[in-house]
KOLRO-300250 format. One record per residue: x, y, z of N, C-alpha, C in turn; residue in three letters. Coordinates in steps of 0.1 Angstrom, whole numbers, plus 5000, padded with zeros to 4 digits. Example, Ala and Ser with C-alpha at 12.3 -4.5 7.8 and 13.67 -1.06 7.14 Angstrom:
2
n.xx | n.yy | n.zz | ca.xx | ca.yy | ca.zz | c.xx | c.yy | c.zz | rest
5132 | 4943 | 5078 | 5123 | 4955 | 5078 | 5132 | 4967 | 5078 | ALA
5128 | 4978 | 5071 | 5137 | 4989 | 5071 | 5129 | 5000 | 5079 | SER
***
This chain:
149
n.xx | n.yy | n.zz | ca.xx | ca.yy | ca.zz | c.xx | c.yy | c.zz | rest
4765 | 5829 | 6226 | 4779 | 5829 | 6228 | 4783 | 5822 | 6235 | UNK
4796 | 5815 | 6236 | 4803 | 5806 | 6243 | 4802 | 5808 | 6255 | UNK
4809 | 5799 | 6265 | 4815 | 5805 | 6277 | 4823 | 5811 | 6276 | UNK
4828 | 5819 | 6288 | 4838 | 5830 | 6289 | 4851 | 5825 | 6284 | UNK
4854 | 5813 | 6291 | 4865 | 5805 | 6292 | 4871 | 5800 | 6274 | UNK
4862 | 5800 | 6266 | 4859 | 5797 | 6250 | 4868 | 5809 | 6242 | UNK
4876 | 5809 | 6232 | 4877 | 5819 | 6226 | 4866 | 5824 | 6216 | UNK
4865 | 5831 | 6211 | 4853 | 5839 | 6200 | 4860 | 5832 | 6184 | UNK
4849 | 5828 | 6180 | 4854 | 5823 | 6164 | 4857 | 5836 | 6157 | UNK
4865 | 5836 | 6149 | 4871 | 5848 | 6139 | 4861 | 5849 | 6129 | UNK
4850 | 5839 | 6126 | 4847 | 5842 | 6117 | 4850 | 5845 | 6099 | UNK
4850 | 5854 | 6094 | 4849 | 5858 | 6081 | 4867 | 5857 | 6077 | UNK
4872 | 5864 | 6087 | 4886 | 5867 | 6088 | 4896 | 5856 | 6089 | UNK
4892 | 5841 | 6094 | 4895 | 5830 | 6098 | 4906 | 5825 | 6084 | UNK
4900 | 5827 | 6074 | 4910 | 5820 | 6063 | 4915 | 5831 | 6051 | UNK
4915 | 5844 | 6057 | 4920 | 5859 | 6049 | 4934 | 5859 | 6054 | UNK
4945 | 5855 | 6041 | 4960 | 5855 | 6043 | 4963 | 5869 | 6052 | UNK
4955 | 5879 | 6044 | 4959 | 5894 | 6051 | 4957 | 5895 | 6067 | UNK
4946 | 5887 | 6069 | 4950 | 5888 | 6085 | 4956 | 5881 | 6094 | UNK
4961 | 5870 | 6091 | 4971 | 5865 | 6098 | 4988 | 5877 | 6093 | UNK
4986 | 5877 | 6080 | 4999 | 5885 | 6075 | 5001 | 5896 | 6087 | UNK
4990 | 5904 | 6088 | 4991 | 5913 | 6101 | 4992 | 5910 | 6111 | UNK
4985 | 5899 | 6118 | 4990 | 5891 | 6132 | 5003 | 5891 | 6131 | UNK
5011 | 5884 | 6119 | 5023 | 5877 | 6124 | 5032 | 5891 | 6122 | UNK
5030 | 5902 | 6114 | 5037 | 5915 | 6111 | 5040 | 5919 | 6129 | UNK
5024 | 5918 | 6135 | 5025 | 5928 | 6145 | 5031 | 5918 | 6154 | UNK
5034 | 5907 | 6159 | 5040 | 5901 | 6165 | 5058 | 5900 | 6164 | UNK
5062 | 5901 | 6148 | 5075 | 5903 | 6146 | 5080 | 5917 | 6152 | UNK
5068 | 5930 | 6148 | 5074 | 5938 | 6149 | 5078 | 5942 | 6167 | UNK
5067 | 5939 | 6172 | 5068 | 5939 | 6185 | 5078 | 5934 | 6192 | UNK
5081 | 5920 | 6189 | 5095 | 5913 | 6195 | 5106 | 5922 | 6191 | UNK
5104 | 5926 | 6178 | 5119 | 5934 | 6173 | 5121 | 5947 | 6179 | UNK
5109 | 5951 | 6185 | 5113 | 5965 | 6192 | 5116 | 5962 | 6208 | UNK
5109 | 5950 | 6213 | 5118 | 5946 | 6223 | 5133 | 5942 | 6225 | UNK
5136 | 5937 | 6214 | 5151 | 5931 | 6215 | 5160 | 5945 | 6211 | UNK
5157 | 5958 | 6201 | 5164 | 5966 | 6203 | 5159 | 5978 | 6211 | UNK
5150 | 5976 | 6219 | 5148 | 5988 | 6229 | 5161 | 5991 | 6232 | UNK
5164 | 6005 | 6235 | 5176 | 6013 | 6241 | 5182 | 6016 | 6234 | UNK
5183 | 6007 | 6217 | 5198 | 6011 | 6211 | 5191 | 6021 | 6201 | UNK
5184 | 6030 | 6202 | 5180 | 6040 | 6194 | 5176 | 6035 | 6176 | UNK
5176 | 6020 | 6176 | 5172 | 6015 | 6163 | 5157 | 6012 | 6161 | UNK
5153 | 6019 | 6150 | 5140 | 6014 | 6145 | 5141 | 6004 | 6134 | UNK
5127 | 5997 | 6127 | 5126 | 5987 | 6113 | 5134 | 5994 | 6106 | UNK
5128 | 6007 | 6102 | 5129 | 6015 | 6089 | 5148 | 6020 | 6092 | UNK
5150 | 6022 | 6104 | 5165 | 6026 | 6100 | 5175 | 6017 | 6098 | UNK
5170 | 6000 | 6106 | 5179 | 5993 | 6102 | 5176 | 5989 | 6088 | UNK
5167 | 5992 | 6082 | 5168 | 5990 | 6066 | 5174 | 5996 | 6059 | UNK
5176 | 6007 | 6059 | 5185 | 6016 | 6053 | 5197 | 6013 | 6054 | UNK
5202 | 6011 | 6068 | 5215 | 6006 | 6072 | 5220 | 5995 | 6066 | UNK
5209 | 5985 | 6065 | 5214 | 5970 | 6060 | 5215 | 5973 | 6043 | UNK
5207 | 5981 | 6039 | 5213 | 5986 | 6022 | 5227 | 5990 | 6017 | UNK
5228 | 6003 | 6029 | 5239 | 6011 | 6027 | 5253 | 6001 | 6027 | UNK
5250 | 5992 | 6039 | 5262 | 5983 | 6045 | 5265 | 5972 | 6032 | UNK
5252 | 5968 | 6025 | 5255 | 5959 | 6015 | 5259 | 5967 | 6000 | UNK
5260 | 5982 | 6001 | 5260 | 5990 | 5988 | 5267 | 6001 | 5993 | UNK
5281 | 6000 | 5997 | 5289 | 6014 | 6003 | 5286 | 6022 | 5989 | UNK
5282 | 6036 | 5994 | 5284 | 6048 | 5984 | 5270 | 6048 | 5974 | UNK
5260 | 6039 | 5980 | 5249 | 6041 | 5973 | 5242 | 6051 | 5975 | UNK
5234 | 6057 | 5964 | 5225 | 6070 | 5961 | 5214 | 6066 | 5970 | UNK
5209 | 6078 | 5977 | 5196 | 6078 | 5988 | 5184 | 6075 | 5982 | UNK
5187 | 6077 | 5968 | 5171 | 6078 | 5961 | 5168 | 6064 | 5956 | UNK
5181 | 6056 | 5952 | 5184 | 6043 | 5954 | 5175 | 6032 | 5967 | UNK
5181 | 6038 | 5976 | 5175 | 6030 | 5986 | 5164 | 6034 | 5990 | UNK
5155 | 6044 | 5988 | 5145 | 6047 | 5990 | 5136 | 6039 | 5980 | UNK
5137 | 6038 | 5968 | 5130 | 6030 | 5957 | 5131 | 6016 | 5962 | UNK
5142 | 6007 | 5967 | 5145 | 5992 | 5970 | 5136 | 5990 | 5985 | UNK
5135 | 5999 | 5993 | 5130 | 5999 | 6003 | 5114 | 6002 | 6006 | UNK
5110 | 6010 | 5994 | 5098 | 6018 | 5995 | 5092 | 6029 | 6005 | UNK
5103 | 6035 | 6002 | 5104 | 6050 | 6011 | 5102 | 6060 | 6003 | UNK
5093 | 6069 | 6005 | 5092 | 6082 | 5996 | 5101 | 6090 | 5996 | UNK
5105 | 6098 | 5990 | 5116 | 6108 | 5987 | 5118 | 6116 | 5998 | UNK
5105 | 6121 | 6003 | 5104 | 6128 | 6013 | 5109 | 6126 | 6029 | UNK
5102 | 6112 | 6032 | 5106 | 6102 | 6041 | 5119 | 6102 | 6044 | UNK
5125 | 6099 | 6032 | 5139 | 6096 | 6033 | 5149 | 6104 | 6036 | UNK
5143 | 6116 | 6030 | 5155 | 6127 | 6036 | 5154 | 6128 | 6049 | UNK
5142 | 6129 | 6056 | 5140 | 6130 | 6071 | 5149 | 6116 | 6078 | UNK
5148 | 6105 | 6073 | 5156 | 6095 | 6079 | 5170 | 6095 | 6077 | UNK
5174 | 6097 | 6066 | 5188 | 6099 | 6060 | 5194 | 6112 | 6072 | UNK
5187 | 6121 | 6072 | 5192 | 6133 | 6084 | 5191 | 6127 | 6099 | UNK
5183 | 6120 | 6103 | 5184 | 6112 | 6114 | 5199 | 6105 | 6117 | UNK
5196 | 6096 | 6104 | 5209 | 6085 | 6106 | 5222 | 6095 | 6107 | UNK
5223 | 6108 | 6102 | 5239 | 6111 | 6101 | 5237 | 6121 | 6118 | UNK
5224 | 6123 | 6120 | 5228 | 6129 | 6135 | 5233 | 6120 | 6145 | UNK
5224 | 6110 | 6144 | 5231 | 6096 | 6153 | 5249 | 6093 | 6152 | UNK
5251 | 6097 | 6139 | 5265 | 6093 | 6137 | 5268 | 6080 | 6129 | UNK
5257 | 6076 | 6123 | 5256 | 6062 | 6120 | 5260 | 6059 | 6102 | UNK
5259 | 6075 | 6099 | 5260 | 6073 | 6082 | 5264 | 6084 | 6077 | UNK
5272 | 6086 | 6072 | 5278 | 6100 | 6061 | 5272 | 6099 | 6051 | UNK
5271 | 6112 | 6041 | 5261 | 6117 | 6029 | 5273 | 6125 | 6023 | UNK
5277 | 6121 | 6012 | 5283 | 6133 | 6003 | 5277 | 6131 | 5987 | UNK
5282 | 6141 | 5981 | 5277 | 6144 | 5967 | 5282 | 6132 | 5960 | UNK
5272 | 6130 | 5950 | 5274 | 6115 | 5940 | 5284 | 6124 | 5928 | UNK
5296 | 6116 | 5929 | 5302 | 6119 | 5916 | 5297 | 6120 | 5904 | UNK
5287 | 6114 | 5904 | 5284 | 6112 | 5886 | 5269 | 6119 | 5887 | UNK
5265 | 6127 | 5897 | 5255 | 6134 | 5897 | 5253 | 6143 | 5907 | UNK
5261 | 6157 | 5908 | 5261 | 6163 | 5917 | 5250 | 6167 | 5925 | UNK
5238 | 6166 | 5917 | 5229 | 6168 | 5923 | 5219 | 6159 | 5934 | UNK
5227 | 6148 | 5933 | 5222 | 6137 | 5944 | 5231 | 6132 | 5955 | UNK
5229 | 6127 | 5966 | 5238 | 6122 | 5974 | 5239 | 6107 | 5974 | UNK
5252 | 6104 | 5979 | 5254 | 6088 | 5980 | 5255 | 6088 | 5999 | UNK
5255 | 6073 | 6004 | 5257 | 6071 | 6017 | 5267 | 6060 | 6020 | UNK
5272 | 6062 | 6031 | 5282 | 6054 | 6036 | 5282 | 6050 | 6047 | UNK
5281 | 6037 | 6055 | 5283 | 6036 | 6071 | 5293 | 6045 | 6075 | UNK
5292 | 6049 | 6087 | 5306 | 6056 | 6095 | 5308 | 6041 | 6105 | UNK
5323 | 6045 | 6110 | 5328 | 6030 | 6122 | 5317 | 6030 | 6131 | UNK
5310 | 6039 | 6135 | 5300 | 6035 | 6148 | 5286 | 6030 | 6139 | UNK
5288 | 6037 | 6129 | 5274 | 6030 | 6121 | 5275 | 6013 | 6118 | UNK
5288 | 6009 | 6115 | 5290 | 5999 | 6113 | 5288 | 5990 | 6128 | UNK
5295 | 5995 | 6135 | 5296 | 5987 | 6147 | 5278 | 5985 | 6155 | UNK
5271 | 5997 | 6151 | 5258 | 5995 | 6157 | 5249 | 5986 | 6145 | UNK
5253 | 5987 | 6134 | 5245 | 5976 | 6128 | 5250 | 5961 | 6133 | UNK
5263 | 5960 | 6130 | 5264 | 5948 | 6133 | 5260 | 5942 | 6146 | UNK
5259 | 5946 | 6157 | 5254 | 5944 | 6170 | 5239 | 5943 | 6172 | UNK
5230 | 5951 | 6164 | 5216 | 5951 | 6161 | 5216 | 5940 | 6153 | UNK
5223 | 5938 | 6141 | 5222 | 5923 | 6133 | 5224 | 5909 | 6142 | UNK
5234 | 5909 | 6152 | 5235 | 5897 | 6159 | 5220 | 5895 | 6166 | UNK
5215 | 5906 | 6172 | 5205 | 5906 | 6182 | 5193 | 5903 | 6174 | UNK
5193 | 5907 | 6161 | 5178 | 5903 | 6153 | 5179 | 5891 | 6149 | UNK
5195 | 5883 | 6146 | 5195 | 5869 | 6141 | 5190 | 5861 | 6153 | UNK
5194 | 5866 | 6163 | 5189 | 5858 | 6179 | 5177 | 5858 | 6177 | UNK
5167 | 5867 | 6175 | 5153 | 5871 | 6178 | 5147 | 5863 | 6167 | UNK
5149 | 5866 | 6154 | 5144 | 5857 | 6142 | 5145 | 5840 | 6149 | UNK
5155 | 5836 | 6156 | 5161 | 5821 | 6156 | 5147 | 5817 | 6165 | UNK
5147 | 5826 | 6178 | 5140 | 5823 | 6190 | 5120 | 5825 | 6180 | UNK
5118 | 5830 | 6176 | 5106 | 5836 | 6169 | 5103 | 5826 | 6157 | UNK
5107 | 5819 | 6152 | 5110 | 5812 | 6141 | 5114 | 5793 | 6145 | UNK
5114 | 5791 | 6157 | 5120 | 5779 | 6161 | 5112 | 5769 | 6158 | UNK
5097 | 5774 | 6156 | 5090 | 5759 | 6151 | 5091 | 5760 | 6138 | UNK
5097 | 5766 | 6131 | 5099 | 5759 | 6117 | 5115 | 5754 | 6114 | UNK
5117 | 5746 | 6106 | 5131 | 5740 | 6102 | 5135 | 5751 | 6090 | UNK
5145 | 5745 | 6087 | 5152 | 5756 | 6079 | 5144 | 5757 | 6062 | UNK
5138 | 5746 | 6059 | 5132 | 5747 | 6046 | 5119 | 5755 | 6047 | UNK
5110 | 5750 | 6059 | 5102 | 5760 | 6064 | 5104 | 5776 | 6061 | UNK
5113 | 5780 | 6069 | 5116 | 5793 | 6069 | 5121 | 5799 | 6055 | UNK
5129 | 5788 | 6045 | 5133 | 5795 | 6034 | 5121 | 5795 | 6025 | UNK
5110 | 5787 | 6027 | 5096 | 5786 | 6019 | 5090 | 5800 | 6024 | UNK
5091 | 5805 | 6035 | 5084 | 5814 | 6041 | 5089 | 5826 | 6034 | UNK
5100 | 5827 | 6035 | 5107 | 5841 | 6028 | 5104 | 5838 | 6011 | UNK
5105 | 5828 | 6009 | 5100 | 5828 | 5992 | 5086 | 5834 | 5989 | UNK
5078 | 5828 | 5998 | 5065 | 5832 | 5997 | 5059 | 5844 | 6000 | UNK
5066 | 5851 | 6008 | 5066 | 5866 | 6015 | 5072 | 5876 | 6004 | UNK
5081 | 5870 | 5996 | 5087 | 5878 | 5985 | 5079 | 5880 | 5976 | UNK
5070 | 5868 | 5969 | 5061 | 5866 | 5959 | 5050 | 5879 | 5963 | UNK
5045 | 5879 | 5978 | 5032 | 5885 | 5980 | 5037 | 5896 | 5977 | UNK
5050 | 5906 | 5982 | 5058 | 5918 | 5986 | 5060 | 5920 | 5975 | UNK
5064 | 5914 | 5961 | 5065 | 5919 | 5949 | 5057 | 5928 | 5940 | UNK
5039 | 5921 | 5945 | 5029 | 5927 | 5942 | 5029 | 5944 | 5939 | UNK
5034 | 5949 | 5953 | 5035 | 5961 | 5956 | 5047 | 5967 | 5946 | UNK
5057 | 5959 | 5941 | 5069 | 5969 | 5936 | 5068 | 5975 | 5923 | UNK
***
């Protein structure tokens, strides 16, 4: 073993994409939590609000499908957002068995503020990458993520 002041080698995981994705994900998640601390927001809630903001009146099942959230979990999350006063739920006119969601004025304000904070968070986190590298990173992550869709 090397002296205590040297970093141990990673061994087999050094060249594994999954290992580095997990480390990057942990760094992003931890910084995300720090940035939004005290807002009542979590990554999953922000994702739902983002989809609702982009698609007013969207069916909650469609949100679950696009974000990969199971139906039972989606119900719990939607109820949480309703309790916070950030979204409203109403019966879908086209399918009375389904529900559609909209942001409330409070939800719009909270979403806008957290989005502003997250843009600043990402700018700091990715400061060492130029715009082309950021775009390439997103494109590559989308390709990897689409394998699970």
